[in-house]
C-alpha positions, 0 to 999 in steps of 0.5 A: 497102226489104225487097225491096232487102234480100232481093236483097242477102241472096241468095248464089249456091250454093257447094260450101263452106257456110262460103263461102256463109254468109260471102257471105250475111252480107256481103250482109246487112251491106251491105244494112243499111248501104245502108238506114241510110246509111253514117253514119246520122241519129242516134246509134243509127244511127251506132253501128249503122253503125260496128258493121256496118262493123266486122263487114263488114270482119271477114267480108271478111277471113274470106272472103279467108282462105278463098279463099287 
């Protein structure tokens, strides 16, 4: 599982460090969601999945704003 997370958390270099950082955060959040499942098995995991999903949505919006 650790290898999966490391693979997801590696972003390609970009001239804008903010862009690269957002890609890294998005990859990390996606990997965490894969690791615990989209809904989780217990209340704690379900709460984490909701939090990660909200953070992921926010980071994608920030990335879209940079690209425009």
